[in-house]
N, C-alpha and C positions, 0 to 999 in steps of 0.2 A: 417682627414676624419671623425673621430668619432664626433668631435665638429660640423662639417657641418651637419652631419646627425641628431644629437641631436637638433640643432637649427632649422632645417627644420621641424622636428616632433613637436617641442615645438610651432612653429608658427601655427600649425593646431590644436593641442590639448592643449589649453591654461591652465596654472596653474596646470599641472599634470607632472612636470618634473621627479619626482621619478618613476612614472609608465613608462614614456617614456624611461628613462635610463635603467630600468629593462628589458624592451622589447628589447632594443638594445644589452644589455648584453647577453640575451638569443639567439639572432640572431648570435652574434659573438661566442657564446659557442656551436653553432650547436644544439640548442634545439628547443622545441616547447612551445607555450604559451597558457594558458587557462585564459580567462578573465570572471569572474563572476560578473555581475552587472545588474541593472535594465535597461530597454530599454531607449535609447535616451541620453546616457552619452558619446557617441563618440567612441564606440568600433569598429564599422564598418569603421568609418572615419579614425581611427588610422591605421587599416590594409591597407586600400587603400593608405594612405599617405606613409606608409613604402614602398609599392611596387613602387610608383612613385619616391620616394626619392632615391632608389637604382637602378632604371631602370630595374626592374624585371617583368617577366610575372606574371599576377594576375588572379585568378579565385575565384569566390564566390559560395558557395553552401548554399542555404537556407534549413536548416533541418526542415522537417515537419513529422507528424506521418505517412504519406503515402509514404515517400521517401524510395526507395529500394537500396540495396547495389550496384546494377549495375548503379544507377544514380550517384554514387560517383566514382566508379572505371572504369566503362565502361563494355563492353562485346561484344558478337558476334551478328551481325546484318545480317539478311537474305536479300540477293539481288535477287529479282525475275528475273531480266534480265539475270543474270549469273547462278542462281541456287546455288550460293555458300554463305558461311557465311564470313563476313568481320569483323575483330576486330576493334571496334571503342573505342578509349581511352576516359575515362571520364575526368571530370574537375580536378581530383586529379593530372593529369599530367601537373603541372605548377611549378612555383618557389615560389610564395607566395600564399598560399591557405587560404581563410577565410571560416571557417566552422561556419556559423552563427546559433546561437541558437541550438547547437549540441544536447542538452538534450531534444529537442522536438521530435527527431526521436526515433525509437525503438532501443533496445540494439543490434539487429542484424545489423541494418544499421550503428550504431555507431562503431561497431567492424570492419566495412569495412575499417576504417582508420588505424587500429592497425598495419597491416603489412607494410603499406606505411610509417607510422610515425617511426617505429622502424627499419625496414630493408631497407627502401628507395627503395622499389620495389613493384610491383603489379602482382599477378598471374591472368591471363585471359585465360580461355579455355586451361589450361594445360601449358601455356607458361609464362615465367617470363619476365616482362618488367621493366627496370630500370627507376627510376625517375631522374629528373635533379640533377646535383651535388649540387646546392643550392635548397633545398626543405624545406620550413618553413611553419608550420601550426600555424595559430592563430585562436583558437576556442573561441567562446563566448557561455556562458550558462546563462540561466535565474535562478534566485533564486529558491530553491526547493519548496517554498511555492506557486509558480505560478501554474496556472491551465495548465494541459496538458504537464507536463514534466516527463521524465524518468530519474531517477538518473543515473549518469555515473558509470559504474562498476569500482571497485577499480583498476582492471588491466589497464583500459584505463586512469584513473586519473594518474597512475604512469608513463604513457608515456609522460606526459607534464613536461617539465623541471621546469617551474614556473607557479604559479597561481597568477593573479593580480586582483585587484578591483580598478576601476577608481574613482567611487564615484561622488557625486554631486559637482558642482563648487561653489566657494564662490560668494557673491554678486558682488564684483568687477570684478571677472573673468567672470561671466555671463553677465555683462554689456559689457565687452570687446568682448565677443562672439557675442552679438547683433550688436555691431558696426562693427565687422569684416564681417558680412553678409549683410551689406548695399549694397555692389556692388559685388554680387556673393559670392562664398564660398572661404575660404582660400585654400581648397584643389584644386580648379580649377586654382589657381595661383601658385601652387607648381611646382617646376622644379627639375629634378634629380640633386643630389649633389654628387653622387658617382655611381659606377656600380657594377655589380655582381662579376666581377673579383677581384675588390678591396676588397669586402667583403670576398671572398674566401681566399685571401692573409692574410687578418686580422685574419681570423680563424686559419690559420697556426701559426701566431704570438702569438695568445692567447694560443695555445697548448704549446708554448715554454716558457711561463711565469713561473718563478721558484717558487716552493712551497716547503718549508722546510719540512722534515719528521715529525718534531714535530707538525706542523700545519696539516699535513695529519692525524696524530694520533688524533689530536683535533677534526677534522671533523668526523672521524670514531667514536670517543667516544660520540659525540653529537647524531649521528644516533643510536648507540647501546643503549643509555640511553632511547630511546623511547620503546625499547623492554623489559626493566625491570620495566617500570612504571605500577603500578597496575591498573591505570585508563584507560589504552589503550587496545582497542579491537583488532586493527590491527596496527602493528608498521611499521616503515619505512623499506624499502627493501635496499639491497646493491646498487641498482640503485640510491637511494637517496644520498648516499655518493659520488658516481661518479658525479652526477649532482651538488652537493654542491661544490666540488672541481673545476669543470668546470666553474661554475658561479663565484667562488671566483677569478679564473684566469681572467675571463672576466672583473670583477670589477676592478682588478688591472690594466688591460690593458686600460680600459676606463679612469682611473685616471692618466694614463701616466707613470705607473711603470712597471718594468719587474720582479717584485717579489710580492708574496702574503703576506699580514700581517693579524693578527687576525681580524682587523676591516672589511676586505673584507668578511671573512666567516660569521661574525655576520650580515653584511649588507644584505646578500642574504639568510640567514638562514630561515627566515619565509616564503618568497615567494617560496622557494624550498621545504620546509618541511610541510607546513600547510595542503596541500591537500593530504598528504601521511599518516597522522596520524589520526586514527579513534577512538575516545573515546568510552568507554562503555556507558557512559551517554551523548549522543549527545545533545548539546544545543548550543545556540549562543555563540561563542567565546571559546568553550570548548577546541578545539585543540590548540588555541593560548595560553591559560593559561597553558596547559601542557608543551608546548615548552618554554614558558617564564621561568617556574620553572627549566627546563633542562639547559637553558643558564646560570641561576644563579648558578646551582650546579656544572656543569662541569668546571674545572679550565682551565683558559687560559694559554697556554704555554708562558714562558718568553724568 
């Protein structure tokens, strides 16, 4: 099932297998994904392709400066013919949600997703409404130097299991993209290769993947090392360690193993950690350099 899903997504987003694989791992680890990149690199297409490939309900919210929290979660609507208020659920009540350009909306609207992402529920007019069992948020954000963006609060960044960057394609890949669009788009030709129930079963299997206590300690040591680094303003939270282990299990599962090895932890380390570590001297690649030094310093268990 995993191979079918990877092949289907690879056929739509050409030349970006690592990003596709990380996306599938986050889906199987029951997390959410943040993609930061310039417009036009395939972020929206990837989200739509995932929903089609797994046969899930899909909704897209275009975040803009005038978007209100009720536009995300829904709310009470007055019915003149009955004189009553009716609860109308917003687009967040879906299985795969694309939050497009999330950092163009105000912090108040961004925070409307927090409860949904963490607790898988939405409070409307004093009532709690559960979200579907499979609820996966794929949010895209524009680089901070773009006009009209509001930086995501640290608390919301921490809700995303991984942050990815797709990047520009190579010359050969871009030629393949042009050829693939001669007769429609690859997305229009995509068919479901699995279903929501299979994904939920796979998630249960991912939770059963064995991880040795020595590797759990290694993951915790990596996270704690961010808290003792003099160049870090805000270090990784305990949620980072939980997500690191979850993603490592998913990495092993995707590789066809029922146990985690050190390579799994190192493979997912940067996507899980880079958006959770905030350097005192923020600059391009500052978080990455701090994390690379931590990986070199913390000993790998034998």
